[in-house]
N, C-alpha and C positions, 0 to 999 in steps of 0.2 A: 496461151498468151505469155509474152515475156514478163518477167518480174520487174517491178519498178526499180529504178536505180537507188531510190531512197524510200524509207518508210513514210507512209502517208501521214500528213500532219493531222493532229487531233487536239482537242481541248486538253486531254490528259497529258499528252506529250509537252504541250506548252506549259501547263501547270507544273509538271515535274521539272522542266528546265528552269522555270522562273523560281521555284522553291530552292533549287540547288544554287542558283545565282544569289538569291537573297541570303541564304544561309552562309555562303562563302564570302560574299563581298558587301552585303548590306542592300538596303532599299535603293540607294543612289545608283547602284550598278544596273538596275533594271531599266531597259528601254526596248522598244520594239525592234530597233536595229540590232542591239546586242543579242536579244533573244533569237532573232532570225539567224544571226551568225552562229549561235550555239546550236541551233537546230538544223543548220545547213539549208535554209530556204530563203526566199526573198521576203523582205519586210512586209509588203502588202498582203502576203498570204495569211499573216496572222489575223488580219481584219475579217477574214471569213469566220473566225471563231470569237474574237473579242474586238469590240469597237474602240476601246481606249486602253491605255496603260492601267488606269484605275480599275477597270474591269478585270484585268489580269491579276492585280494585287488582291482584289476581292475574292477571286477564285482560289488563289493560294491560301488566303486566310481561312476561307470556308473549308478547304480540303483538310486543314489542320483541326478546325473546330468539330468537324463531323465525326472525329474519332473520340471526342469527349463523351463519356458515358453519363447520361442523366437518368438512367433507369431507376436509381435508388429512390428518387422522389415518388415513384409509384409503389414502392414496396417497403420502405423504411420510415421510421419516425423522422420528422424534419431535421433534428440536429444531426443524426447519423447521415442522412441524405446530403445535407449541406457539407459535412466533413468529407464524405466520399467524393462528391462532385468537386469540391475545392481542390483536393489533391490531384484528381484526374485532369482538371482544368489547368492547374499549374504545370503538371508534367508535360502536357501538350504544348503549352506556350514556352516553357523552359527549353524544349528541344529545338525551338525555332525563334530565339529571342529577337532577331532582326525584323521580324514581321510585326512584333507587338505594337510599335508606334502606329502602324496602319490600323490594327485592330482596335486601338484605343479610341478611335473615332466613334465606335459603336457599331451595332449590327447592320445599320443601313438597310439594304435590300438583300443581304446575304441569307439564303435559306437555312443553312445549317446553324448560323448564329441566331437566327430568329427562332428556330425550333428549340435551341438550347434555352433561350430566354423564356420561351413559352412553357417549357417543362419545369424550369425553376420557379417561375412566378406562379404557375398553376399548382405546383406541389405545395408551395408556401401558403397560398390562399386556401387550398383544401385542408391544410393543417390548422387553419383558424386564424392566420395572420390577416389583419386588415389589408386591403389592396395597396394602400399608400405605403404601409410598412414593408410589404413584400417587395415593392418597387425599390425602397431604400436598401433593403438587404441585398437585392441583386446588384445594385450599383456599388454598394460597399464591397461585396465580394470581388467585383471586377477591379476595383481600385487595388485591393490587396493582392490579387493574383497577378495582375498586369505589372504592378510595381515589383513584386518578387521575381517575376520571370524576366523582366527587362534587363536586369544587370545583376552582377554578383557583388554583394557587400564584401565578401572575403577577398576577392581579387582586387579590391580597391586599395589594398595596402601592399607596398612593395616588399620584396624579400631582402631587406637590407637592415640588419639589426642596428647598425651604426646610426641610421637615420633617427631612430627613436630613443636610443640609449640615454642621451644626455638631456635633451630638451623636452621629452615627452615621457615622464616617469611612469605614467599609468599605461603606456603602450609598449612596454618592453617586450611583450610577446606578440605584438601585432604582425611582425614579419613572418610569423608561422601560420597566419590565417589562410593564406593562399593554398598551402598544402593540405588544409582541411576544408577546402571550399565546399564540398558537397554536404558534409555534416553541419557546417556553420549555416549555409544558406537554407538547407532543408529544415534544419532545427529551428531557425528563426521563423520560417513560414509556418511550421507546425505550431509553434508557440503562439504566434499571432492568431492563427485560425482557431486554436483551442480557446484562447482568451475571448475572441470575438463570439464564438458559439456559447461559451459560458455566460457572457453578458447578455446575449440575445435570449438565452433560456430564462434568465431572471426577468427580463423585460416581458417575455411571453407569459410567464406565470403571473406577473402582476396584472397584465392585461386581462388574462382569463379570470383572475380573482375578481377584478373590477366588473367584468361582464356578469359573473355569477351574482354579485351583490345587487346589480341593477335588475335582475330577474324577479 
């Protein structure tokens, strides 16, 4: 049989093209017409794989989340597991910041996102956290990770010393932040995550102490 003139369309090809488009131009650039043009197919052919644009965005989000390792919750104490997962979660989102606003809606029906939520919640409850507090911790981590991955604090300052020199005496080195973006942004996240885990550890110890007194 003769070879087809173009590669057959698949979910994976659509997700790959959509991811590249989102990474390069943002969520606003995604439409079925634009994706079809990128893939060299007719627009309606995408509907054989995805019913709506939101389904495509969900698939892109889940393809990113499925690479986040949650196995630490099955083999490490909860503070170490939370720290390991937090860094893995942020790394995945920071590599694709333009999809983060869509992810911020929550897991919805996305399988990988639900598996991640299940692993984190289950690990915390098995460690002795009350279900309500385990839910709060999962939510708190999402706020921290999504906020950190969504944008760069360091790149929010322009590389113009003159802008800060006279009117902002405490920001005379702010123009240098952009050149140290990675260390500033990752350092801030690490500091926040460590502080959060330290605080949660104290809360956990108080809770366990109270439980022991009631026995």
